[in-house]
Backbone of each chain as ProteinMPNN parsed JSONL, in Angstrom:
{"seq_chain_A": "MPKYHDELDAVLRALADPTRRAVVERLAKFPAVVSELAAPFPMALPSLMQHLRVLEDAGLVTSEKHGRVRTVSLRPGALDVLHLWLGEQRTPAERQADRLGIHLTRTHPKET", "coords_chain_A": {"N_chain_A": [[0.823, -1.191, 0.0], [1.481, 1.607, -1.133], [0.382, 4.214, -1.167], [-0.919, 4.562, 1.273], [1.318, 4.405, 2.984], [2.816, 6.62, 2.116], [1.078, 8.659, 2.793], [1.006, 8.37, 5.544], [3.709, 8.892, 6.149], [3.822, 11.641, 5.419], [1.943, 12.746, 7.2], [3.05, 12.104, 9.731], [5.518, 13.436, 9.572], [4.63, 16.047, 9.345], [3.387, 16.375, 11.835], [5.489, 16.139, 13.582], [6.581, 18.514, 14.234], [6.515, 20.994, 16.745], [5.129, 23.491, 16.52], [3.41, 23.084, 14.339], [1.933, 21.005, 15.395], [0.672, 22.306, 17.498], [-0.987, 24.001, 16.052], [-2.74, 22.139, 14.885], [-3.911, 21.135, 17.234], [-5.245, 23.43, 18.084], [-7.054, 23.802, 15.946], [-8.594, 21.537, 16.153], [-10.475, 22.171, 17.982], [-12.141, 24.273, 16.881], [-12.657, 25.789, 13.579], [-10.437, 28.415, 12.337], [-9.569, 31.825, 11.533], [-6.733, 32.905, 9.622], [-5.263, 35.029, 10.85], [-6.016, 34.976, 13.612], [-5.193, 32.468, 14.209], [-2.476, 32.724, 13.955], [-1.813, 34.486, 15.982], [-1.002, 33.476, 18.707], [1.614, 32.605, 18.267], [5.125, 33.134, 18.346], [6.209, 34.164, 15.818], [6.925, 35.33, 12.451], [4.299, 36.108, 10.105], [4.677, 34.94, 7.452], [6.238, 32.665, 8.079], [4.488, 31.165, 9.635], [2.555, 30.693, 7.689], [3.961, 29.009, 6.032], [4.173, 26.73, 7.624], [1.464, 26.111, 7.681], [1.105, 25.416, 5.052], [2.557, 23.026, 4.876], [0.989, 21.435, 6.554], [-1.354, 21.422, 5.072], [-0.533, 20.188, 2.685], [-0.041, 17.676, 3.714], [-2.547, 16.816, 4.041], [-3.862, 17.396, 6.361], [-5.084, 19.793, 7.093], [-7.545, 22.066, 5.734], [-8.223, 24.965, 3.745], [-10.099, 27.973, 3.177], [-10.994, 30.753, 1.233], [-12.703, 33.691, 1.859], [-13.551, 36.568, 0.504], [-11.211, 38.734, 1.775], [-10.419, 37.179, 3.784], [-8.981, 34.272, 5.092], [-10.017, 31.119, 6.083], [-9.124, 28.454, 8.169], [-9.407, 24.956, 8.57], [-9.503, 21.849, 10.409], [-9.138, 18.923, 8.571], [-11.886, 16.757, 8.143], [-11.526, 13.514, 9.472], [-8.823, 13.632, 9.279], [-6.823, 12.542, 10.86], [-7.193, 9.875, 10.71], [-5.565, 7.995, 9.346], [-3.417, 7.718, 11.015], [-4.592, 6.738, 13.349], [-5.376, 4.265, 12.332], [-2.91, 3.038, 11.705], [-1.767, 2.933, 14.274], [-3.526, 1.18, 15.526], [-2.925, -1.17, 14.202], [-0.484, -1.79, 15.292], [-0.817, -3.021, 17.695], [0.333, -5.094, 20.254], [0.752, -8.737, 20.625], [0.089, -9.297, 23.334], [-1.52, -7.109, 23.996], [-3.595, -7.48, 22.177], [-4.632, -9.851, 23.177], [-5.556, -8.95, 25.629], [-7.549, -7.251, 24.683], [-9.32, -9.145, 23.578], [-10.017, -10.557, 25.881], [-11.311, -8.542, 27.269], [-13.55, -8.155, 25.61], [-14.734, -10.661, 25.869], [-15.347, -10.67, 28.639], [-17.194, -8.58, 28.71], [-19.219, -9.708, 27.261], [-19.917, -11.991, 28.753], [-20.351, -11.03, 31.308], [-22.404, -8.764, 31.314], [-22.59, -5.237, 31.773], [-24.286, -3.981, 34.618], [-27.225, -1.999, 34.565]], "CA_chain_A": [[0.0, 0.0, 0.0], [2.38, 2.767, -1.114], [-0.337, 5.457, -0.905], [-1.109, 4.586, 2.73], [2.595, 4.709, 3.629], [3.172, 8.004, 1.783], [0.191, 9.523, 3.568], [1.485, 8.244, 6.923], [4.967, 9.658, 6.175], [3.532, 13.076, 5.375], [1.24, 13.119, 8.431], [3.983, 12.039, 10.86], [6.501, 14.516, 9.424], [3.944, 17.311, 9.648], [3.073, 16.455, 13.267], [6.72, 16.082, 14.394], [6.974, 19.879, 14.588], [5.627, 21.465, 17.828], [4.232, 24.577, 16.065], [2.332, 22.511, 13.515], [1.054, 20.222, 16.282], [-0.149, 23.284, 18.23], [-2.021, 24.466, 15.114], [-3.736, 21.057, 14.799], [-4.629, 21.123, 18.525], [-6.145, 24.595, 18.083], [-8.108, 23.609, 14.947], [-9.478, 20.443, 16.568], [-11.578, 22.797, 18.744], [-12.987, 24.815, 15.81], [-11.872, 26.459, 12.543], [-9.94, 29.731, 12.715], [-8.996, 32.612, 10.437], [-5.275, 32.845, 9.719], [-4.69, 36.004, 11.79], [-6.183, 34.53, 15.001], [-4.383, 31.253, 14.34], [-1.078, 33.157, 14.058], [-1.608, 35.358, 17.149], [-0.231, 32.991, 19.862], [2.953, 32.115, 17.917], [6.13, 34.189, 18.246], [6.905, 34.077, 14.518], [6.342, 36.176, 11.409], [3.192, 35.465, 9.392], [5.114, 34.031, 6.374], [6.696, 31.392, 8.658], [3.305, 30.383, 9.994], [1.917, 30.273, 6.44], [4.729, 27.869, 5.533], [3.725, 25.585, 8.425], [0.109, 25.765, 7.225], [1.235, 24.746, 3.754], [2.978, 21.633, 5.162], [-0.193, 20.743, 7.09], [-2.31, 21.28, 3.965], [0.04, 19.167, 1.789], [-0.176, 16.372, 4.382], [-3.979, 16.498, 4.1], [-4.365, 17.558, 7.729], [-5.986, 20.948, 7.169], [-8.021, 22.67, 4.49], [-8.5, 26.377, 3.977], [-11.053, 28.543, 2.231], [-10.877, 32.207, 1.278], [-13.919, 34.465, 1.607], [-13.075, 37.961, 0.417], [-9.784, 38.809, 2.113], [-10.21, 36.391, 5.007], [-8.795, 32.854, 4.863], [-10.378, 30.317, 7.256], [-8.444, 27.157, 8.148], [-10.114, 23.93, 9.347], [-8.943, 20.505, 10.434], [-9.89, 18.123, 7.608], [-12.532, 15.631, 8.829], [-10.829, 12.254, 9.246], [-7.423, 13.941, 8.983], [-5.896, 11.726, 11.651], [-7.607, 8.469, 10.595], [-4.46, 7.155, 8.893], [-2.572, 7.477, 12.182], [-5.39, 5.826, 14.187], [-5.33, 2.956, 11.688], [-1.562, 2.479, 11.883], [-1.577, 2.608, 15.695], [-4.324, -0.018, 15.805], [-2.21, -2.331, 13.638], [0.733, -2.078, 16.059], [-1.118, -3.615, 18.994], [1.147, -6.296, 20.461], [-0.069, -9.912, 20.949], [-0.444, -9.185, 24.707], [-2.617, -6.136, 23.968], [-4.721, -8.111, 21.471], [-5.218, -10.819, 24.099], [-6.305, -8.145, 26.6], [-8.764, -6.808, 23.981], [-10.256, -10.273, 23.465], [-10.493, -10.833, 27.239], [-12.27, -7.473, 27.561], [-14.775, -8.439, 24.849], [-15.31, -11.852, 26.49], [-15.935, -10.293, 29.923], [-18.37, -7.759, 28.438], [-20.295, -10.595, 26.776], [-20.38, -12.933, 29.775], [-20.806, -10.269, 32.472], [-22.802, -7.439, 30.832], [-22.644, -4.203, 32.815], [-25.65, -3.741, 35.108], [-27.604, -0.575, 34.39]], "C_chain_A": [[0.863, 1.25, 0.0], [1.659, 4.057, -0.746], [-0.526, 5.642, 0.608], [0.182, 4.994, 3.422], [3.051, 6.131, 3.341], [2.362, 8.977, 2.633], [0.664, 9.559, 5.028], [2.786, 9.022, 7.112], [4.688, 11.15, 6.302], [2.89, 13.539, 6.68], [2.213, 13.131, 9.613], [5.02, 13.156, 10.777], [5.869, 15.857, 9.779], [3.748, 17.468, 11.154], [4.314, 16.455, 14.147], [7.208, 17.476, 14.775], [5.998, 20.461, 15.622], [4.678, 22.582, 17.391], [3.068, 24.002, 15.268], [1.37, 21.685, 14.372], [0.136, 21.165, 17.063], [-1.272, 23.818, 17.347], [-3.131, 23.414, 14.997], [-4.574, 21.007, 16.078], [-5.66, 22.255, 18.575], [-7.323, 24.351, 17.138], [-9.049, 22.455, 15.301], [-10.663, 20.999, 17.363], [-12.589, 23.411, 17.784], [-12.124, 25.552, 14.793], [-11.448, 27.866, 12.987], [-9.481, 30.486, 11.478], [-7.495, 32.729, 10.702], [-4.723, 33.794, 10.785], [-4.848, 35.548, 13.244], [-5.375, 33.256, 15.266], [-2.922, 31.634, 14.606], [-0.786, 33.85, 15.386], [-0.745, 34.753, 18.263], [1.222, 32.626, 19.536], [3.943, 33.253, 17.731], [6.918, 34.062, 16.94], [6.19, 34.958, 13.515], [5.273, 35.392, 10.653], [3.667, 34.544, 8.261], [5.604, 32.674, 6.903], [5.501, 30.532, 9.04], [2.605, 29.867, 8.74], [2.628, 29.043, 5.861], [4.34, 26.592, 6.305], [2.329, 25.126, 7.969], [0.154, 25.018, 5.898], [1.636, 23.273, 3.946], [1.777, 20.829, 5.669], [-1.217, 20.475, 5.991], [-1.827, 20.189, 2.995], [-0.098, 17.767, 2.389], [-1.645, 15.96, 4.512], [-4.573, 16.673, 5.478], [-5.334, 18.734, 7.86], [-6.439, 21.353, 5.769], [-8.244, 24.154, 4.783], [-9.36, 26.919, 2.854], [-10.983, 30.059, 2.366], [-12.227, 32.835, 0.964], [-13.499, 35.919, 1.634], [-11.601, 37.978, 0.734], [-9.443, 37.93, 3.309], [-10.084, 34.902, 4.677], [-9.092, 32.093, 6.164], [-9.763, 28.929, 7.111], [-9.213, 26.181, 9.046], [-9.289, 22.652, 9.369], [-9.778, 19.673, 9.46], [-10.574, 16.968, 8.34], [-11.819, 14.323, 8.472], [-9.341, 12.428, 8.992], [-6.465, 12.968, 9.666], [-6.217, 10.235, 11.573], [-6.443, 7.545, 10.254], [-3.546, 6.785, 10.071], [-3.279, 6.541, 13.181], [-5.252, 4.392, 13.669], [-3.976, 2.291, 11.941], [-1.344, 2.06, 13.337], [-2.327, 1.329, 16.068], [-3.611, -1.282, 15.337], [-0.998, -2.726, 14.483], [0.441, -2.68, 17.432], [-0.344, -4.929, 19.115], [0.236, -7.49, 20.761], [-0.685, -9.815, 22.347], [-1.631, -8.223, 24.743], [-3.842, -6.717, 23.268], [-5.445, -9.096, 22.374], [-6.076, -10.091, 25.142], [-7.608, -7.647, 25.977], [-9.806, -7.923, 23.959], [-10.857, -10.613, 24.823], [-11.562, -9.814, 27.619], [-13.601, -7.744, 26.88], [-15.499, -9.628, 25.488], [-16.018, -11.491, 27.794], [-17.197, -9.462, 29.731], [-19.55, -8.66, 28.025], [-20.843, -11.47, 27.893], [-20.875, -12.23, 31.035], [-21.265, -8.877, 32.017], [-22.976, -6.488, 32.01], [-24.093, -4.032, 33.288], [-25.988, -2.259, 34.978], [-28.736, -0.223, 35.343]], "O_chain_A": [[0.976, 1.905, 1.036], [2.243, 4.916, -0.085], [-0.32, 6.73, 1.146], [0.167, 5.822, 4.333], [3.612, 6.787, 4.218], [2.88, 9.978, 3.127], [0.716, 10.616, 5.657], [2.953, 9.726, 8.107], [5.237, 11.831, 7.168], [3.243, 14.593, 7.209], [2.202, 14.068, 10.411], [5.365, 13.759, 11.794], [6.492, 16.696, 10.43], [3.92, 18.561, 11.693], [4.217, 16.74, 15.341], [8.15, 17.607, 15.557], [4.787, 20.429, 15.407], [3.533, 22.621, 17.843], [1.91, 24.364, 15.475], [0.165, 21.658, 14.125], [-1.039, 20.861, 17.268], [-2.38, 24.063, 17.826], [-4.315, 23.75, 15.009], [-5.795, 20.856, 16.02], [-6.785, 22.072, 19.04], [-8.465, 24.657, 17.482], [-10.175, 22.4, 14.807], [-11.726, 20.38, 17.415], [-13.778, 23.101, 17.864], [-10.985, 25.907, 15.094], [-12.036, 28.434, 13.907], [-9.056, 29.881, 10.494], [-7.045, 32.663, 11.846], [-3.824, 33.422, 11.54], [-3.921, 35.71, 14.038], [-4.935, 33.002, 16.387], [-2.222, 30.969, 15.37], [0.346, 33.815, 15.87], [0.168, 35.427, 18.741], [1.995, 32.359, 20.456], [3.648, 34.228, 17.041], [8.135, 33.878, 16.953], [5.019, 35.297, 13.684], [5.334, 34.166, 10.569], [3.115, 33.454, 8.11], [5.406, 31.65, 6.25], [5.493, 29.324, 8.803], [2.117, 28.737, 8.721], [1.997, 28.158, 5.283], [4.196, 25.52, 5.717], [2.049, 23.931, 7.883], [-0.642, 24.113, 5.648], [1.117, 22.388, 3.265], [1.574, 19.684, 5.265], [-1.867, 19.43, 5.98], [-2.621, 19.365, 2.54], [-0.254, 16.789, 1.659], [-1.95, 14.887, 5.031], [-5.66, 16.167, 5.755], [-6.285, 18.68, 8.639], [-5.804, 21.026, 4.766], [-8.43, 24.544, 5.936], [-9.356, 26.404, 1.736], [-10.922, 30.588, 3.476], [-12.826, 32.548, -0.073], [-13.13, 36.442, 2.686], [-10.811, 37.321, 0.055], [-8.309, 37.938, 3.789], [-10.977, 34.33, 4.052], [-8.504, 32.377, 7.208], [-9.868, 28.304, 6.056], [-9.622, 26.539, 10.15], [-8.484, 22.4, 8.472], [-11.007, 19.715, 9.518], [-9.91, 16.256, 9.094], [-11.544, 14.061, 7.301], [-8.668, 11.498, 8.546], [-5.424, 12.616, 9.111], [-5.606, 9.424, 12.269], [-6.337, 6.447, 10.799], [-2.982, 5.692, 10.118], [-2.649, 5.669, 13.78], [-5.044, 3.448, 14.431], [-3.909, 1.128, 12.339], [-0.812, 0.984, 13.611], [-1.825, 0.502, 16.83], [-3.681, -2.326, 15.985], [-0.533, -3.864, 14.405], [1.352, -2.834, 18.246], [-0.36, -5.762, 18.209], [-0.928, -7.297, 21.114], [-1.839, -10.197, 22.542], [-2.623, -8.475, 25.427], [-4.977, -6.492, 23.69], [-6.673, -9.19, 22.367], [-7.166, -10.542, 25.494], [-8.645, -7.616, 26.639], [-10.981, -7.716, 24.263], [-12.045, -10.919, 24.925], [-12.584, -10.161, 28.211], [-14.658, -7.584, 27.49], [-16.722, -9.612, 25.634], [-17.139, -11.934, 28.041], [-18.16, -9.606, 30.485], [-20.701, -8.413, 28.384], [-22.052, -11.683, 27.994], [-21.72, -12.765, 31.752], [-20.582, -7.894, 32.305], [-23.438, -6.871, 33.084], [-25.012, -3.948, 32.474], [-25.16, -1.387, 35.242], [-29.199, 0.917, 35.357]]}, "seq_chain_B": "MPKYHDELDAVLRALADPTRRAVVERLAKFPAVVSELAAPFPMALPSLMQHLRVLEDAGLVTSEKHGRVRTVSLRPGALDVLHLWLGEQRTPAERQADRLGIHLTRTHPKET", "coords_chain_B": {"N_chain_B": [[2.917, 20.915, 30.095], [5.822, 20.019, 29.593], [7.387, 17.651, 29.434], [5.706, 15.669, 28.372], [5.26, 16.787, 25.836], [7.86, 16.81, 24.781], [8.366, 14.093, 24.678], [6.446, 13.294, 22.865], [7.317, 14.722, 20.593], [9.767, 13.368, 20.112], [8.86, 10.747, 19.631], [7.19, 11.07, 17.359], [9.028, 12.089, 15.512], [10.764, 9.941, 15.337], [9.055, 8.019, 14.22], [8.47, 9.079, 11.766], [10.129, 8.191, 9.827], [10.344, 5.781, 7.249], [11.827, 3.337, 7.438], [12.332, 3.062, 10.183], [9.714, 2.929, 11.045], [8.938, 0.54, 9.892], [10.528, -1.198, 11.381], [9.343, -0.935, 13.919], [6.796, -1.952, 13.304], [7.484, -4.595, 12.754], [8.499, -5.408, 15.272], [6.249, -5.21, 16.828], [4.998, -7.565, 16.474], [6.641, -9.666, 17.573], [9.596, -9.826, 19.76], [12.967, -9.422, 18.38], [16.197, -10.609, 17.276], [19.062, -8.593, 16.519], [20.305, -9.245, 14.026], [18.332, -10.685, 12.536], [16.41, -8.771, 12.434], [17.62, -6.881, 10.853], [17.843, -8.159, 8.41], [15.703, -7.882, 6.305], [16.2, -5.331, 5.31], [17.641, -3.16, 2.899], [20.299, -2.148, 3.686], [23.426, -1.202, 5.239], [24.595, -2.771, 8.274], [25.515, -0.899, 10.315], [23.994, 1.394, 9.652], [21.394, 0.53, 10.144], [21.638, 0.078, 12.881], [21.882, 2.664, 13.751], [19.338, 3.689, 13.25], [17.988, 2.094, 15.1], [19.023, 3.151, 17.429], [17.854, 5.707, 17.452], [15.18, 4.986, 17.761], [15.351, 3.8, 20.278], [16.196, 5.955, 21.861], [13.917, 7.496, 21.689], [12.292, 6.101, 23.294], [10.851, 4.016, 22.253], [11.725, 1.429, 21.697], [13.404, -1.257, 23.423], [16.512, -2.85, 24.288], [18.414, -5.845, 24.848], [21.342, -7.522, 25.843], [22.511, -10.75, 25.461], [25.179, -12.664, 25.979], [26.672, -12.721, 22.894], [24.554, -11.878, 21.512], [22.106, -9.517, 20.669], [18.899, -8.691, 21.654], [15.996, -7.114, 20.511], [13.151, -5.312, 21.588], [9.747, -4.115, 21.381], [8.905, -1.446, 23.437], [6.726, -1.948, 26.179], [3.712, -0.16, 26.105], [4.779, 1.774, 24.536], [3.645, 3.33, 22.53], [1.707, 4.75, 23.755], [1.725, 7.513, 24.347], [1.176, 8.671, 21.928], [-1.344, 7.618, 21.319], [-2.747, 8.925, 23.36], [-2.444, 11.649, 22.685], [-3.742, 11.682, 20.195], [-6.339, 11.049, 20.985], [-7.0, 13.359, 22.348], [-7.355, 15.133, 20.275], [-9.826, 14.825, 19.185], [-12.54, 16.073, 17.368], [-15.221, 18.465, 18.101], [-17.533, 17.421, 16.793], [-16.896, 14.713, 16.566], [-16.668, 14.046, 19.263], [-19.311, 14.392, 20.019], [-20.489, 12.357, 18.546], [-19.31, 10.204, 19.879], [-20.522, 10.462, 22.395], [-23.167, 10.033, 21.704], [-22.989, 7.403, 20.847], [-22.332, 6.131, 23.283], [-24.658, 6.72, 24.698], [-26.581, 5.327, 23.171], [-25.699, 2.698, 23.567], [-26.211, 2.44, 26.236], [-29.002, 2.795, 26.442], [-30.039, 1.036, 24.611], [-29.076, -1.824, 25.128], [-26.88, -4.284, 23.76], [-28.294, -7.206, 22.411], [-27.8, -10.52, 23.579]], "CA_chain_B": [[3.482, 19.56, 30.225], [6.934, 19.941, 28.625], [7.884, 16.285, 29.274], [4.777, 15.011, 27.452], [5.488, 17.309, 24.484], [9.179, 16.343, 24.326], [8.213, 12.667, 24.377], [5.659, 13.242, 21.63], [8.243, 15.154, 19.537], [10.737, 12.3, 19.837], [8.142, 9.593, 19.064], [6.745, 11.406, 16.003], [10.213, 12.19, 14.649], [11.263, 8.574, 15.127], [8.132, 7.263, 13.371], [8.331, 9.719, 10.453], [11.027, 7.515, 8.879], [9.724, 4.493, 6.873], [12.594, 2.189, 7.948], [12.077, 2.936, 11.623], [8.332, 2.492, 11.215], [8.924, -0.894, 9.553], [11.104, -1.916, 12.531], [8.302, -0.957, 14.961], [5.756, -2.889, 12.835], [8.035, -5.938, 12.923], [8.646, -5.719, 16.702], [4.927, -5.318, 17.446], [4.62, -8.986, 16.39], [7.425, -10.238, 18.684], [10.974, -9.332, 19.775], [13.841, -10.008, 17.357], [17.617, -10.305, 17.438], [19.416, -7.535, 15.566], [20.615, -9.741, 12.683], [17.096, -10.999, 11.798], [15.722, -7.493, 12.249], [18.319, -6.179, 9.771], [17.809, -8.939, 7.165], [14.897, -7.414, 5.166], [16.484, -3.955, 4.884], [18.789, -3.036, 1.986], [21.247, -1.155, 4.204], [24.494, -1.78, 6.058], [24.217, -2.938, 9.676], [25.663, 0.333, 11.107], [22.865, 2.298, 9.388], [20.231, 0.032, 10.885], [21.899, 0.306, 14.303], [21.62, 4.083, 14.019], [17.866, 3.791, 13.346], [17.585, 1.482, 16.378], [19.377, 4.097, 18.497], [16.824, 6.757, 17.459], [13.975, 4.375, 18.342], [15.615, 3.579, 21.7], [16.194, 7.29, 22.491], [12.525, 7.962, 21.732], [11.576, 5.244, 24.243], [9.96, 3.096, 21.543], [12.224, 0.054, 21.806], [14.459, -1.547, 24.398], [17.291, -3.997, 23.818], [19.109, -6.566, 25.91], [22.388, -8.349, 25.254], [22.831, -12.026, 26.115], [26.378, -13.125, 25.279], [26.965, -11.848, 21.746], [23.297, -11.649, 20.778], [21.269, -8.429, 21.196], [17.485, -8.835, 21.317], [15.29, -5.823, 20.547], [11.701, -5.449, 21.815], [8.941, -2.893, 21.468], [8.688, -1.179, 24.856], [5.285, -1.952, 26.471], [3.161, 1.186, 26.259], [5.625, 2.686, 23.766], [2.865, 4.225, 21.666], [0.629, 5.349, 24.562], [1.746, 8.979, 24.271], [0.554, 9.028, 20.655], [-2.774, 7.33, 21.521], [-3.269, 9.972, 24.232], [-2.525, 12.902, 21.931], [-4.794, 11.526, 19.177], [-7.622, 11.117, 21.688], [-7.254, 14.774, 22.689], [-7.644, 15.916, 19.065], [-11.154, 14.548, 18.645], [-13.268, 17.327, 17.136], [-16.525, 18.487, 18.784], [-18.477, 16.513, 16.115], [-16.531, 13.339, 16.929], [-17.031, 13.846, 20.678], [-20.763, 14.258, 20.065], [-20.759, 11.003, 18.055], [-18.923, 9.308, 20.968], [-21.54, 10.521, 23.451], [-24.359, 9.395, 21.148], [-22.699, 5.966, 20.881], [-22.448, 5.684, 24.677], [-26.071, 6.826, 25.042], [-27.308, 4.231, 22.511], [-25.308, 1.45, 24.216], [-26.875, 2.374, 27.546], [-30.454, 2.706, 26.335], [-30.364, -0.17, 23.818], [-27.944, -2.745, 25.288], [-26.812, -5.311, 22.718], [-28.881, -8.484, 22.826], [-26.796, -11.596, 23.453]], "C_chain_B": [[4.674, 19.411, 29.283], [7.407, 18.504, 28.389], [7.036, 15.521, 28.248], [5.047, 15.466, 26.014], [6.837, 16.869, 23.922], [9.101, 14.879, 23.895], [7.501, 12.497, 23.026], [6.521, 13.641, 20.429], [9.149, 14.001, 19.12], [10.054, 11.111, 19.154], [7.73, 9.882, 17.616], [7.92, 11.495, 15.047], [10.75, 10.791, 14.335], [10.386, 7.831, 14.125], [7.977, 7.857, 11.971], [9.255, 9.094, 9.409], [10.488, 6.118, 8.547], [10.488, 3.269, 7.395], [12.3, 1.976, 9.437], [10.652, 2.467, 11.885], [8.22, 0.992, 10.911], [9.506, -1.725, 10.699], [10.057, -2.03, 13.655], [7.21, -1.965, 14.592], [6.207, -4.339, 13.063], [8.065, -6.343, 14.404], [7.295, -5.803, 17.419], [4.461, -6.768, 17.422], [5.309, -9.754, 17.508], [8.854, -9.723, 18.628], [11.84, -10.05, 18.74], [15.296, -9.72, 17.706], [18.021, -9.385, 16.28], [19.631, -8.076, 14.15], [19.338, -10.07, 11.891], [16.273, -9.735, 11.537], [16.299, -6.765, 11.036], [18.09, -6.837, 8.415], [16.966, -8.322, 6.046], [15.289, -6.051, 4.623], [17.735, -3.867, 4.019], [19.742, -1.954, 2.49], [22.282, -1.865, 5.071], [24.055, -1.818, 7.521], [24.396, -1.646, 10.49], [24.518, 1.332, 10.896], [21.633, 1.838, 10.157], [20.41, 0.28, 12.382], [21.603, 1.757, 14.685], [20.105, 4.336, 14.136], [17.386, 3.221, 14.679], [17.888, 2.425, 17.538], [18.33, 5.207, 18.599], [15.542, 6.226, 18.115], [14.136, 4.173, 19.849], [15.584, 4.925, 22.448], [14.776, 7.84, 22.624], [11.683, 7.114, 22.683], [10.66, 4.24, 23.563], [10.419, 1.645, 21.654], [13.239, -0.055, 22.95], [15.269, -2.71, 23.825], [18.103, -4.568, 24.974], [20.139, -7.479, 25.262], [22.603, -9.603, 26.096], [24.001, -12.608, 25.347], [26.653, -12.193, 24.122], [25.707, -11.464, 20.972], [22.478, -10.545, 21.448], [19.839, -8.621, 20.703], [16.778, -7.49, 21.513], [13.789, -6.081, 20.712], [11.036, -4.084, 21.722], [8.674, -2.663, 22.947], [7.175, -1.2, 25.137], [4.8, -0.521, 26.719], [3.917, 2.234, 25.458], [4.808, 3.737, 23.01], [1.738, 4.931, 22.417], [0.552, 6.863, 24.395], [1.048, 9.459, 22.99], [-0.963, 8.756, 20.695], [-3.432, 8.477, 22.294], [-3.467, 11.265, 23.444], [-3.649, 12.828, 20.893], [-6.18, 11.649, 19.808], [-8.013, 12.552, 21.999], [-7.675, 15.597, 21.475], [-9.016, 15.61, 18.49], [-11.925, 15.868, 18.534], [-14.596, 17.296, 17.897], [-17.526, 17.52, 18.144], [-18.18, 15.06, 16.495], [-16.891, 13.044, 18.38], [-18.532, 13.634, 20.819], [-21.162, 12.848, 19.606], [-20.413, 9.974, 19.129], [-20.037, 9.241, 22.011], [-22.815, 9.837, 22.986], [-24.192, 7.876, 21.2], [-22.871, 5.408, 22.279], [-23.917, 5.66, 25.086], [-26.847, 5.639, 24.451], [-26.976, 2.893, 23.162], [-26.049, 1.286, 25.537], [-28.365, 2.132, 27.419], [-30.9, 1.488, 25.521], [-29.232, -1.177, 23.963], [-28.03, -3.862, 24.256], [-27.452, -6.601, 23.226], [-27.864, -9.588, 22.62], [-27.504, -12.932, 23.346]], "O_chain_B": [[4.554, 18.735, 28.262], [7.789, 18.161, 27.27], [7.562, 14.825, 27.38], [5.064, 14.653, 25.089], [6.953, 16.588, 22.729], [9.685, 14.479, 22.888], [7.89, 11.689, 22.183], [6.473, 12.997, 19.381], [9.283, 13.696, 17.935], [10.599, 10.534, 18.213], [7.903, 9.031, 16.743], [7.835, 11.037, 13.907], [11.14, 10.504, 13.203], [10.896, 7.098, 13.277], [7.416, 7.213, 11.084], [9.171, 9.434, 8.229], [10.201, 5.343, 9.46], [9.868, 2.268, 7.756], [12.053, 0.855, 9.882], [10.401, 1.707, 12.821], [7.495, 0.266, 11.592], [9.034, -2.831, 10.962], [9.905, -3.089, 14.263], [6.751, -2.734, 15.437], [5.43, -5.188, 13.5], [7.705, -7.467, 14.755], [7.2, -6.397, 18.493], [3.632, -7.17, 18.238], [4.647, -10.42, 18.305], [9.297, -9.238, 17.587], [11.501, -11.14, 18.281], [15.6, -8.717, 18.351], [17.409, -9.398, 15.212], [19.199, -7.455, 13.179], [19.265, -9.769, 10.7], [15.54, -9.645, 10.552], [15.57, -6.117, 10.285], [18.135, -6.165, 7.384], [17.452, -8.236, 4.918], [14.777, -5.638, 3.583], [18.772, -4.434, 4.365], [19.969, -0.957, 1.804], [22.053, -2.968, 5.568], [23.244, -1.0, 7.955], [23.519, -1.315, 11.287], [24.115, 2.029, 11.828], [20.918, 2.648, 10.747], [19.459, 0.645, 13.073], [21.136, 2.041, 15.788], [19.653, 5.09, 14.999], [16.494, 3.782, 15.316], [17.129, 2.503, 18.504], [17.956, 5.606, 19.702], [14.904, 6.915, 18.911], [13.184, 4.351, 20.609], [15.015, 5.02, 23.536], [14.476, 8.569, 23.57], [10.493, 7.377, 22.859], [9.784, 3.667, 24.21], [9.592, 0.734, 21.701], [13.839, 0.933, 23.372], [14.778, -3.462, 22.984], [18.432, -3.874, 25.936], [19.856, -8.132, 24.259], [22.846, -9.519, 27.299], [23.848, -13.006, 24.192], [26.85, -10.995, 24.328], [25.775, -10.817, 19.927], [22.188, -10.618, 22.643], [19.59, -8.703, 19.5], [16.941, -6.825, 22.536], [13.228, -6.959, 20.058], [11.659, -3.047, 21.949], [8.258, -3.586, 23.647], [6.412, -0.549, 24.422], [5.426, 0.23, 27.467], [3.731, 3.434, 25.663], [5.23, 4.885, 22.871], [0.917, 5.622, 21.814], [-0.536, 7.433, 24.313], [0.414, 10.515, 22.974], [-1.759, 9.542, 20.182], [-4.516, 8.941, 21.942], [-4.521, 11.896, 23.522], [-4.413, 13.778, 20.726], [-7.079, 12.271, 19.242], [-9.184, 12.923, 21.929], [-8.29, 16.652, 21.631], [-9.342, 16.09, 17.405], [-11.958, 16.668, 19.47], [-15.053, 16.225, 18.296], [-18.288, 16.866, 18.855], [-19.099, 14.273, 16.719], [-17.355, 11.952, 18.704], [-18.983, 12.816, 21.62], [-22.048, 12.222, 20.189], [-21.124, 8.982, 19.286], [-20.446, 8.167, 22.454], [-23.474, 9.146, 23.763], [-25.124, 7.151, 21.549], [-23.474, 4.35, 22.462], [-24.377, 4.718, 25.731], [-27.664, 5.021, 25.135], [-27.852, 2.04, 23.304], [-26.457, 0.189, 25.918], [-28.94, 1.359, 28.185], [-32.001, 0.972, 25.715], [-28.481, -1.377, 23.008], [-29.119, -4.329, 23.921], [-27.179, -7.035, 24.345], [-27.148, -9.604, 21.619], [-26.851, -13.969, 23.232]]}, "name": "protein", "num_of_chains": 2, "seq": "MPKYHDELDAVLRALADPTRRAVVERLAKFPAVVSELAAPFPMALPSLMQHLRVLEDAGLVTSEKHGRVRTVSLRPGALDVLHLWLGEQRTPAERQADRLGIHLTRTHPKETMPKYHDELDAVLRALADPTRRAVVERLAKFPAVVSELAAPFPMALPSLMQHLRVLEDAGLVTSEKHGRVRTVSLRPGALDVLHLWLGEQRTPAERQADRLGIHLTRTHPKET"}
């Protein structure tokens, strides 16, 4: 699956930078216009725009321009590829714990 | 939480490399000695050892030497910091879907 691995590469590289991760954390709450997104960061606007471009290229964010105002959003499902990969890395012990959990839920359903 | 962010930085940087990610994928199945771990990769042993050092510094793998043989394992809970961060990035819509799911499970428990 080269596409899956390329996507994962891009997402992990984008998230390995603390500024870009902070932008994703901020956008997970709700979309923001570029100026308010830039406000908390001690860097010039062109530097922040470059970070936004990396996030956009990695498929993590999308942006839309209305008049002179650009609004940036977290792309729905942006982090799915990372969820998927993490799920695949569950060790045999963790998988066994998962199965035990499912078994206990089935045989001892929670009382409500 | 600077420690949490430093850990996350190191883990994401380590995983952004396809070779290192392939090593983690391999070790999630079971531990391996260095020579068998190196076998599938088209690179000299010192290069692979350098990747292993990055993974070890990021707290993703541990290794133990018995005589002349070094065995490498995925550290239990190695990827927890990434699971935690991903969980925190759930958007309001996803959180609402979670709550709806919990509500439906409670009001319509699965028939067994």
